[in-house]
N, C-alpha and C positions, 0 to 999 in steps of 0.2 A: 152376630160372628167377632163382632167384639171383642168377647170371652175366649169364646177358640184358642183366639191369636195371644190374648195373657195369657192362657195358662202351654201354651205350645212356646212362647217364648222365656214365660220358671224356667221349665225344664232346657233351657238350653242353657238359661244361665248358672240353671243348678249345674247342669254340664262342669261349664267356668269354671264357675268350685274348686268343683271336686277338682277339678285338671291343676289349677291355683296350690295346694296341697303338697305338689310335687320341688317347685321350687321352697316352697314353706322344709318343705322337708330338704332340700340340698343345703340350705340358711343353718340351720340345724349345726347342721357335721358337720360345717369350718367354721363355723362360732364365729358367720356374718351378724350378730345377734340386730344394730342399731337398723340392718335394709327389714328384717325381717317386720318390726314398723309398719308400715307400707302393702307390704303384700297381705299380711295377713291383714288388714282393715277391703285392701281387695279384694281378699279369701267371703269376708265377712258379709261386702254389699255384696256377691255374686249368690252368695250361698246366702241370705238374706232374703233380697227381693226376689228372686229365684222361687223356696218356697212362700212366700210372702201372693203373688204370681199364685203360686198355684193352687194356693187354699182356698184364693176367691175364686176363680170358677175352675171351671172341667175339662179335660183334655180332648178334643172330639179331633175329625178329622177337619181336612180346609181346604177350601172350595183357590179353583187359582189366585183368585185377588184377594183371598185372604192369606194365600201360600205366601203372592208378593208381598203383602204386607207385612206380614214375619219378619222375609228374609233381609226388605230394606230397614224394618225398627232390630232387629239385630246388630245389622252392623253400624246401625248409627249410637245403640246403646251402648251395647258391649265396650268399643272401641273409647268407651265414655270413665266406665267402670275401670275399663285398664288403664286409666292412664292415670290412676292413682299412684304407682311407686313412680312414677316420672311427673310429674306434682310433686310430690315430697323430698328427692331426693334433687331432683331440676340438675339436671349430668350435662345442660343449654348452658348456662350460666343466666338465663334471661333477665334482661334488664325493666322489667316490668309482669304484672300480674297479668296483664295482655296478652303477654308475648312467652311468660311464663305457660297460659293454655293453652294456648293454643298452641306452645309447638310440644308440650307434651303429648295435648289429640294427635296430631301429627305422626306423630314417632306412635303413638296405641293404633289411630286407623291404619298403617301401614301396614302393622306385622298382621290385623287381626286380616287384611286385605292378601294377604300375600305383595304386597308390594317390595320394600326393602328399601323405600327409602333412608333415609339416616342424619338425625341434627345433631351425634352421637359421633363427632371426631372420635374418636380410639377407648372402642369396645374394650381395650385388655384393661383398661382401670374400672372397668364394669364391676359389680357382685359377679360370682360364679351363680349366687340364684337370683338376682335379676334377669342374668345370661342366657340361663333357663327359665327363664319368664315372656320371654321377649321371644325364647322357638316357640314355644306353649302354643301362644295367640299364633301364631301360623299356624300351629297346628288347628288350633278351635277356630280359626279361618278354613284355609283352606278342606280340612277336614268331616270336623267335628261341627261346622254350621250348615254346607254345601247338602252332602250327603246325608245332613242327619234331616233338611228341609224332605232330599228330595225322597228318601226311602223311608224315613219314619211320619212321616204326618198326609200319606197320602195315604186314601180309604183301600181297601182291599181289593173294591173292583178294578180300581186303577194298576192293581201288583203287573196281573198277564202283562199288561204294555209294559209298566218301570222295565222288570225285566227283560221283553225285546228288545229296551231303550239297550241299559245296561250292556249287551250278552248276556245272562246268563237264564238256563231255562226252568227250571224250579226256584222261587223266590220261597214257598211251602206252607205262603198265602201268612207268612210272619214275620212281621214287621220289624223285629227288638233281633230275630237272628244275623238283620239285610245289615239291619243298625251296628250290630258289634264287629260282624263278618268285611266291614271296609276299614273299619279299626283296627281288624285285628290285621289284616293284610295292613297296612300299614307301620303295625306299630316292630313287626316282622322285620319289615325294613330297616327302623329306629337301629332296633338293639342289634341283626343282624349288621352294619356293615359300621353303626358304633364298635361295635366288640374288631372286626378288620380293619380300623382304621388303628388303633390298642394296637395289635398283634403287628401292626407293621408299621409304629413306633411313635406312633402319636397319645402318649401320657396319661391324660390330663382326659378322666373320661366325659366329665360334664362338659368339655369346649369341645369333643370329639360328638357330642352327643349333640347339641346345639347346633351343632355343625353338619350332623347328618338332617337333624330335621331343617334347618335353614335350607339347605339342595333338593330337597326330598318336596319338600312345598315349595320353594319357586321365589323366597324371602327376601330376609337381611343378608346380605352374603361380608366374607372378605374385603378387607379394602386391600388396595395395589401393592401396600405395605406386608397386608397379614398374607396376600397371598403367594409366596415368594417360599413360604414353606410349603405347599400344594404342592413345588409346579417340575415334579420331577417324575416322567414317567405314570406308575403307580396308582402315586394319589390322582390323577388327573382322571386317569381312568374313570377309576373310581367315582371321583367326583363326575364321569359325563354320566353314565350307568345310573347314579342321582337322577343326574337331572333331566333323563330319557324317561325312568320307572316313575318318578311325578308327572309328566307331560302324555304320555300314553293313558288310550282312559282303563277304565276301570278294571273295565274286563279282562282288558290283556293282563293286568293284573291276580286278575281273580285266577282265568283258565292259563298263568305265564306258576302259579304256586298249589292250584289243583293235577300241578302235568300236562295238561290240553292243550298246551305250548302256540298247537298249529290256531288251533278255533281261537288263539288272542291275535292271528295277522288278516285286521280287516283292509279292504279298501282306505281307510279312513289313514290307520297306522302307515297302511305302504304306502299310501300317500306324505305322510309329516316324515315319515325316513327317508322320501324320494327328496323330497324340498329341504330338509336337511342336506343331503349328501350333494342334491347338486348348487345348490349360496354357498358351504364347504370348501369344495371346490373352485366358484367365482371369490371367497372374498380370499381365499387362499393365493388366487393369480391378482388381482385389482390390488391386493394391502400389498401385497408381499410378505406374508408371515408363513411360518410354514406352518405343515399340510394339519400336524393334533391341535398347535394355535389355534390357524382355522377353524378347524371341528371343535377344540372347543369354545370360541366365544360364539360361536352359530349356535350350536345345540343351547347353548345359555338363552342365549336371546327367542330363539322359537320357543322353549320349553318360559320361557316368559322368568327368567330364573333372576337373571340380569348381573350377574357375575361377571367382572375380566380384571384382570389386568396390565391389561394390552390400555395406550391412551386412546381409549375412543376421539379424543375430541379434540388431535389432529391425526386425525388418517384421514387420505382422502376422502370426497364427496360418494364415491359412487358405492363407497363402500361402508360409509354411512347410512348410507338409500337403502343397499340391498340391509345391512341389519335394522333399521329398519319397517322394511319392507315382515320381512319374518315375523321380527317383534310382534305385528301388529296383528300376522294372522292367527298365530300363537298354535298354542296346543291341541288335542286332541280336548270333543265334548268327556264332559263328567273324569276327567283332571285336572287335577286341582293348578295347573298351566291356563291360563291368560287368554288376552285376542280376542278376535270372532272365529276360533276354532275352527280346526278342518273340513271338522263336520260338514259343516253350511256353505266351504266349496265343494262337496258330496256330491250334495243335495244340487244344489245349481249346476252343480254338470252332469248329474242326471239326469234334471230337468228340462236341459235345453239341446241334450241327448236324443230323450224323448219328443220335445218338440222336432226337431230335426227330422227326426225319423218319420216325424209324426208326416211332415210335408210330403214325401216318396212312398211312404205306407202305409197302409190300413194297420191301425192296432184297436187294439180296446180302449172303448171307451174310461171303461174303472181305473186301467189304469193311465190313463194320462191325465186321469181329477186326481189321482193320485200326489202322481209325483208333484205336481202344478199347487196341488195343496198342502204339499209340504215344501216345498220352497219359495214359497211366499214368507214365512213368518220369517225364514232365512235371510229369504234376497231386505224387508225390511230388518229384520238386526244390524245385518251389514253396511245395507244408507243412514242407517242410525247410526252409527259409530262415528260414522267416515262423519257423516252430520256436525257432534257433537266432537269431535273431536275436532276438525277447523273453525266452532267457532271457541270452544276453546282457546288454543293455535293465539286467533287472534286475539284476544284478550287479555291470554299469558303475554303474545312478543310486547305490548306496550310493559314491558318492566325495560326494556332498555336491545330486546336478541334482536335477531334476523326472524323472517316468521316461517322461515327451516326453522332454525332449530328450536323455537317456539313444537313448532307439530315434530318435534325427537321429544320432547319433559312429555310433550300435557300424549304425545302416544304413549309414552312408556308410562307412565300413570294411570289410564286410564284399560292401557292393558295390561298393565299389573307386574309389571317390570323391574323399576326399584331403577335403572340406566342412568345416569344426567353427561349431558353436557357439561356438567358446571355451571349452573344457571338458579341451577334448584338446590342452595344452600340456606342457614340460620338466618341469613342476613338476609333474605328478601323480608318484600311488608309482608303483611300479616293478610291480607285483600287477597292480597296472588299464593299464602301459605291453605287459606281456604278455597281458593282454586283448584289447588293440587289435591286436597282430601276430597273435593268434593266430585272432580276425574275417577281419584281412586278407587272410592266408594260404588256408584256407577257402571265403572269398569267391575269390579268385582262381582254386581246385582245384573246388571245388564241394562240397559237402559229400557229394553222394557216392561222387564219387570217396574221398574217409577214409572213410566208410563200407565202402568195398571194401575200403580196405588193414586195417581197425583190428577190423570186426566180425568175421574170420574166426580174428584177434591174441588175441579179447578172448576166443572158443568156445574155442581152445587154451588157453587158458593153465588156463579152466575146467573143464574138463577135466581137464588133470592136477591141479586142486586136488584135485577130486572122488574121482579113482582115489589120492589122497594120504590 
């Protein structure tokens, strides 16, 4: 099983290396020669490690446990290699080597997990190639790794079930086509919306492309000052559409581009849009902001994009509670949004409805068993999410903030939202930075994945100690 994980991890690293060639090309175009050095090192590290791991082992299908190990390993190793440009340039002005490494890994992990926390105060000063590289790390994490594991490494016997989950009837039993399809659909969005921003007057193609990737994946966002150039009606609407496309499930995007939009409007998508509508009205009333401002921020938090141009730290507690709620719920399953996912609420709702129905009428036993079997992992995931949230928030509150504020900050990390009330900054002590890094990675791979990997290892160690 270890060889299978190593071989598949090698393929992921090769994919990341190939994508890194794009910002290198941009560096050559804009003559950013000094900045190309760390990008070359990063590309070589990705490709070299990838080819080496692939050469050592044969790539085969993975089990649930080995898939979980691969996913967790990828989100630990990718940020490590992706931190090389930040280590080289140190845009954080780190006082010590330990701070420099921590800040670089934090920034890289924030990109790959599509969280969007950043310790770089002024991204406008970054070279274009680094700006694009930051955005591509989000694409690698948001599309490349997650869907790569789901679609490329699942056994052929699992394809029909995978197709049902994704809402696609015919996968033709071809894993590579599924992998390319996922990338192709989101690539179309990136190209189309980048051109659209250029047409409406934003003539920096690299900045436009980075903004589109950032918004679609729900990663790094413009600062409140940078947002000022996007506050006219049309740019705001475009950004809202991008955030929605990144947070609805992949099936919706697939059916949208294949002309079968009606099939994309599932119960999950309908509930997600209903939550956004209700929360937008509530925020407009409680925070006393305009309808478009309210809609933008609710979509931003519900899609876990986290971009905001209002000072949320001074908004009343009721509005912050609403933002926290939609942020923790998150988007749809098999999207680039984080959170506990709307699909789990749908599953729990169906199970509760079936249980209530059984109390008053007779139903088929098989149907009841199916509802309960699907509801258990959904309920477990939700409870574990809140358990980790409370524990991590209690630890983070020792930095000197209230427990309520800590819940927001940690909830933002666990849901991969990246919004902050101000506590998460480059000036944090190292231990708290690593705590947030842990929350971001756990939020991206999900706690059940971590437990699948960690618990068997822990049990084995306990047995060895007992025997010793």
